[in-house]
C-alpha positions as CSV (number, residue, x, y, z in Angstrom):
1,X,169.3,27.4,80.7
2,X,166.8,28.4,78.6
3,X,164.5,25.8,77.5
4,X,163.7,25.1,73.9
5,X,160.0,24.8,72.9
6,X,159.1,21.9,70.9
7,X,156.4,21.6,68.1
8,X,154.7,19.3,71.3
9,X,154.4,21.7,73.7
10,X,152.6,24.0,71.6
11,X,150.2,21.3,70.7
12,X,149.5,21.0,74.0
13,X,149.2,24.4,75.0
14,X,146.4,24.7,72.7
15,X,143.9,23.0,74.1
16,X,144.7,24.5,77.5
17,X,144.2,28.3,76.0
18,X,141.1,26.8,74.6
19,X,139.1,24.9,77.2
20,X,140.1,28.5,79.2
21,X,137.8,30.6,76.9
22,X,135.1,28.1,76.7
23,X,135.4,28.7,81.1
24,X,135.4,32.0,80.6
25,X,132.7,32.4,77.9
26,X,130.3,29.9,80.5
27,X,130.6,31.9,83.4
28,X,129.8,35.2,81.8
29,X,126.7,33.4,80.6
30,X,126.3,32.0,83.8
31,X,126.4,35.5,85.0
32,X,124.3,36.9,82.8
33,X,121.6,34.5,83.6
34,X,121.9,35.3,87.1
35,X,121.4,39.0,86.5
36,X,118.3,37.3,84.5
37,X,117.3,36.2,87.8
38,X,117.7,39.4,89.7
39,X,115.9,41.0,87.3
40,X,113.0,38.6,87.2
41,X,113.1,38.7,90.8
42,X,112.5,42.5,90.9
43,X,109.5,42.3,88.6
44,X,107.6,39.9,90.8
45,X,108.2,41.9,94.0
46,X,107.1,45.2,91.7
47,X,103.6,43.3,91.3
48,X,103.5,42.7,95.2
49,X,104.7,46.1,95.6
50,X,102.0,47.7,93.5
51,X,99.5,45.6,95.9
52,X,100.5,46.8,98.7
53,X,100.0,50.5,97.5
54,X,96.2,49.7,97.1
55,X,94.0,51.5,99.4
56,X,92.6,48.3,100.6
57,X,95.7,47.2,101.7
58,X,96.5,49.9,103.5
59,X,93.0,50.4,105.4
60,X,93.1,46.2,106.3
61,X,96.6,46.3,107.3
62,X,95.6,45.8,111.2
63,X,93.3,43.2,110.5
64,X,95.7,40.9,108.6
65,X,98.0,41.6,111.4
66,X,95.3,40.3,114.2
67,X,94.5,37.4,111.5
68,X,97.3,35.8,111.6
69,X,97.6,35.5,115.0
70,X,94.0,33.1,114.5
71,X,95.0,29.3,115.3
72,X,98.6,29.6,116.3
73,X,100.4,27.5,118.8
74,X,99.8,28.9,122.5
75,X,103.9,29.2,122.5
76,X,103.7,31.9,119.8
77,X,100.8,34.3,121.0
78,X,103.0,36.5,122.8
79,X,105.1,37.0,119.6
80,X,101.8,38.1,117.7
81,X,100.3,39.8,120.9
82,X,103.4,42.3,120.5
83,X,102.7,42.8,117.0
84,X,99.1,43.7,117.3
85,X,100.1,46.4,120.1
86,X,102.9,47.6,117.8
87,X,101.0,48.1,114.9
88,X,97.5,49.1,116.9
89,X,97.0,53.0,115.9
90,X,99.9,53.0,113.7
91,X,98.4,50.5,111.0
92,X,98.8,53.3,108.0
93,X,103.0,53.9,108.8
94,X,103.1,50.1,109.1
95,X,101.3,49.9,105.8
96,X,103.2,53.1,104.1
97,X,106.6,51.4,105.2
98,X,105.5,47.9,103.7
99,X,104.4,49.5,100.7
100,X,108.0,51.4,100.4
101,X,110.1,48.4,101.6
102,X,108.9,46.9,98.4
103,X,109.1,49.7,96.1
104,X,112.6,49.6,96.8
105,X,113.2,46.0,96.8
106,X,112.0,46.4,93.2
107,X,113.4,48.9,91.5
108,X,117.0,48.1,93.5
109,X,116.9,44.5,91.9
110,X,115.4,45.6,88.6
111,X,118.4,48.2,88.4
112,X,121.0,46.6,90.4
113,X,121.3,49.0,92.9
114,X,123.6,49.0,96.1
115,X,123.4,44.6,95.8
116,X,124.8,43.9,98.8
117,X,122.6,46.3,100.7
118,X,119.4,45.5,98.9
119,X,119.9,41.8,99.3
120,X,120.6,42.1,103.0
121,X,117.2,44.3,103.5
122,X,115.7,41.5,101.6
123,X,116.6,38.6,103.8
124,X,115.5,40.7,106.5
125,X,112.5,41.6,105.1
126,X,111.5,38.4,104.1
127,X,112.2,36.9,107.7
128,X,110.1,39.9,108.8
129,X,107.0,39.1,106.9
130,X,107.3,35.1,107.3
131,X,107.7,35.4,111.0
132,X,105.0,38.3,111.3
133,X,102.6,38.4,108.0
134,X,102.6,35.1,107.6
135,X,102.9,33.8,111.0
136,X,106.0,31.6,110.0
137,X,103.8,29.6,107.8
138,X,101.4,28.3,110.5
139,X,98.9,27.4,111.8
140,X,100.4,23.9,110.7
141,X,97.8,21.5,111.0
142,X,98.0,18.0,109.5
143,X,96.0,17.6,106.3
144,X,95.5,21.4,106.0
145,X,98.5,22.9,106.2
146,X,100.7,22.7,102.8
147,X,102.7,25.9,102.6
148,X,105.5,27.3,104.9
149,X,104.9,30.6,103.2
150,X,106.6,32.5,100.4
151,X,108.5,35.0,102.1
152,X,111.0,32.3,103.7
153,X,112.0,31.6,100.1
154,X,112.1,35.0,99.0
155,X,114.9,35.3,102.1
156,X,116.5,32.4,100.7
157,X,116.4,33.4,96.6
158,X,118.0,37.1,98.5
159,X,120.5,34.8,100.3
160,X,121.2,33.3,97.2
161,X,121.7,36.7,95.2
162,X,124.0,37.5,98.0
163,X,126.8,34.9,97.4
164,X,126.4,34.4,93.6
165,X,125.9,37.9,92.0
166,X,128.4,39.0,89.9
167,X,126.8,42.1,89.4
168,X,126.3,42.1,85.8
169,X,124.4,44.1,83.7
170,X,123.9,47.0,87.0
171,X,123.6,49.9,87.8
172,X,126.7,49.2,90.9
173,X,129.0,48.6,87.6
174,X,128.4,52.0,86.2
175,X,128.5,53.5,89.7
176,X,131.7,52.0,90.9
177,X,133.5,52.7,87.7
178,X,133.6,56.4,89.3
179,X,133.4,55.8,92.9
180,X,135.4,53.1,93.4
181,X,134.3,53.2,97.5
182,X,130.8,51.7,96.2
183,X,132.0,48.4,95.6
184,X,131.1,47.9,99.8
185,X,128.1,48.4,98.9
186,X,127.4,46.7,95.8
187,X,129.0,43.7,95.7
C-alpha cells in the first residue's frame, strides 16, 4: 500500500531538516574551534621549544634535574636518584632530545600532522616532564606550594585533543585523501 503525503507531513518535515542543517553547521564550527585550539597549543609549544634550544638550557640540564630532587619527600628520593644517574654525563643528549621532542610537538600540532601519534607522544612526554623535570609539581608544602605543575595540564589537553579532534584544518586530511591507511595514524 502506498501512503499519501499530506500538507501536514511536509510542514512537519521542513523544520526537522532545518534543525539538522543547524546541527551540522554547529558541529562544523566546534570542529574548527578545536582546530584553532590545537594550533594555539602548538604555538605555545613552539615558544617552549625555542627556549629549549637556548645554550643555557642545554648547559644547565643536569643541574635542572638535580635541583628538582631538592626538598622532595623521602619516598620519592629513589625516583629522582635514578634520573640523576641516567642524565649524569649524558645531559647534552637529553637536552637535545627534549628540544627535539618539543619542536616536533609544536610543528605537528600547528600542522595537524599524525594527530593520534602526536597526542599519544604529547601525553607521555607531558607525564614524563611532570614526574621528572617538575618533580610531580612538588615539593608540596602547606602555605608555600600553589601549583601542581604545568606539564600534567599539558597531558590533559593532549588527552582532550585525542578524544575530540576531528581533523579540521590539518595536513592529515590531505595525506589521508591520497593514502587511506594514514587514517590509522592521524585519527
